[in-house]
N, C-alpha and C positions, 0 to 999 in steps of 0.2 A: 310121379310128377316130373315134368321135364327139368333137366339140369340146365341152369342158365349161367353163361359167362357174361358178366357186365364189365364193359371197358369204358370208364368215365373218369375224367380227371377232376371234376368238381366234387369235393368231399361231401358236401351237403346233399347233392343229387345222388351220389353213389350210395351214401348211407340210407337215404330215403327210399330209393328204388329197391335196394337190397332188403330192407326191412319189410317193405310191402310184399315182395315176392316170397320171402321166407314165411310170412304170416299165412300165405296161401299154399304153403307146403312145398315150395321149390327149394332145391339145393342150389345155392348161389356162390359163385366164385367171383370176386370183384377185383378189378385191376385199375390202377390210377394212370396207366400209360399204355400206349400201343405195344411197346416192347414187353411190358409185364404181362399183358393179355396174351401175346403170342407165346410167351414162356409157359403160361398156365394151360394153354390149349391142349397139348398132347396128354398131359397127366390127368386133367380134370375131365376131358372128353364130354363136353357139353352137348346138349341136344339143340340149343339155339344160342345165338350171340346177340346181345344188345350193345351196339357200338356207337359211341359218341363220335361226331365228325371232327370237332375242333379239339384235337389232342396235342400235347407237347411232343416234340420229337417226331416219330412216325404218326402222321395224322390218320384220321379214320378212313380216308380214301385209300391210302397205301396199305393200311392194315386189312381192309376189306379185300383188296386185290391179292395180298399175300395169303390170306385164308383161302381164297378161291383157287389158288394154284395147287393146294394140297387137299382140301376138303370141300364138300358140297353141303356145308351146314346152312341152315336158314339163318339169315342175318337181317336184323332190323336196325336201321339207323336211328339214332337219337340226335335231333337237331334243335337248337334253341331258337333259331331264327326262321327256319322253313323257307329260306330264300330260294328262288327258282334255280339259280346256278348250283347251289350246294346240293339241292335235292337231285337234280339231273346228274351231276357228277357222281353222287353217291350211288344212284341207281345204275349208272353206266359202269361203275366199279364192281358191281355184282350184288348189291343189296336187294333183298326181296320185298322190303316195305320200309316205311319210315314213320316216325312218331315225333311230333313237335313237343318239346319240353315247355313247361312241366306237364306231366301226364299222370293221371290218377292210377292207382293200382289196378282197378277194374278195367281201365282202358288198356294198360299193358297186358293184362291177362288175356283179354279178348283178342287182341291183335296177335299175340304169340300163339294162341290156340288156332287162330285162323291160318297162320303161316304153317304151323306144324301139321294141320289137317290136309294140306295140299298134296302131300306125298307120303308114302310109307317108307321112304328112304331113312335108314337109321343114321345115327350121328356120324359114323365114320364114312358115310357116303357109299357103302356097299349096297348092292341091290337087295331088296327084301326077298325072303324065301318065297318061291312060287307054290301054288297049290299042287298036290300030287297029280300026276298024269300030264300028258303032253298039252301044251298050250300053243295055239297058232301064233306065228310071228308075222306081222304085217310088213309087206315090202312095198316101198314107193321109190322107184328109181334105185339109187344107191343106199337109200335110207331104210333101215330095218327097225321096227318098233315091237318090242316084247312087252306087252302091257302087264302080263302076270309078273314078270321078273323085274319090271321097271328098268329095262335096259334099252338104250337106243344106240345103234351102231351105224356107221357110214363106211361103205366100202370094206365091211368086215371088221372095222376097228371101233371098239366101244367109245362113246362120247361121255365126257364128264359134264352133266347138266346140273345146274343149280335147281333147288326144289321148284321155284316159280317157273323156270324154263321147262322143266319136265312136265309140270301140270299143264302149262299152256300148250305145249306140243301135243300131249295126250288128248286134251280137250278139242283142239282144232282138228286133229287128224281123225277123231272119232266120226266126224261127218264131213268128209272131203267135199270141197266146193261150196259149202255153206258159209255165208258171210255173217260175221258177228261184229256188232259195234263195240267200241271200247267200253262202254258202260256195261254191256252184256258180259264182256270178258272180266271186268272188275267184279261183277256179281258172282260169276261162276268159278273163276280161278282165284281171285283174291278175297272172295267172300265179303266184299264191301257192298252192302245193300243200299247204302246212301249214294249220293252223287259223288263218286270217288275221283281220284286224281288220275287222269288219263296218261300222265307221264309214267306211271307204273307199267302200263301196258306197252307204251312205245319203247321204253328203255329195255324191257324184257324181250320184246320182239327183236330189237337191234342186237342184243347179246346172243339170242338164240340163232339168229341168221349167221353170225360170225362162226358158229360151230357146225351148222348143218348145211349151209349153202356153199356151193363152189364160188359164186360171186355174190356176196351179200347185197350189192346194189342192184342186182338183177335176179331176185330170188325165184326159185322154182317151187319151193315147199310152202313157206309162209309168205303169202302175197298180200299186198295192200290193195284194197278197193277204194279208190279215192272218194271221199265224201261219205263213206259207209263204215269201213273198218278193215278187218283182216279175214282171210280164209286160208285153208290148207289146200294147195293146188289150185287148178289142175296143173299137172306136171308138164 
């Protein structure tokens, strides 16, 4: 079962979530502050992080950015309010998804599994082992995509992509030129079969563009089709 690092300052929420996850077989490390969570991170080596936004000291936004500078772990934000600005800022900081508190154990479990299924990247962010034998590497301009090894490089330099960024790029680039609506991307990439939050898609596209595009405001790879959605190319 995935190892979960929970960073939550509310003791009642922290204890309730920890208990619900442990009952489902997860190993859980719980921290009451961002600083404590960051200290636990290297030794515990979690598979996924549940991160409260409103933390004392280093808040969830800063903690998310700090985790992203070193590791490409899946991160799910926990927010009590679900306010637009909080959600957008959290997604822009690098979160893969968000859950509004209080959330039942089965909801947490389902959302964690969906995030973890998006990529085969292990917890330390290293690429998964490829199948034996040569695998073709797709090249688009300066961008090289190794689907088997889950490695994306630009100009010969490997890029550190978060799980949702990797899955989005792999999905779009599998059919260059085809336009996908935000709802289609939510269903295929985020596995939200209901009418999900388009901000997940828009924030992920924005983060991905900062890593793969020369000029994010004039993208060559992940392009916006106004009124419809997004496509990969044409370059």
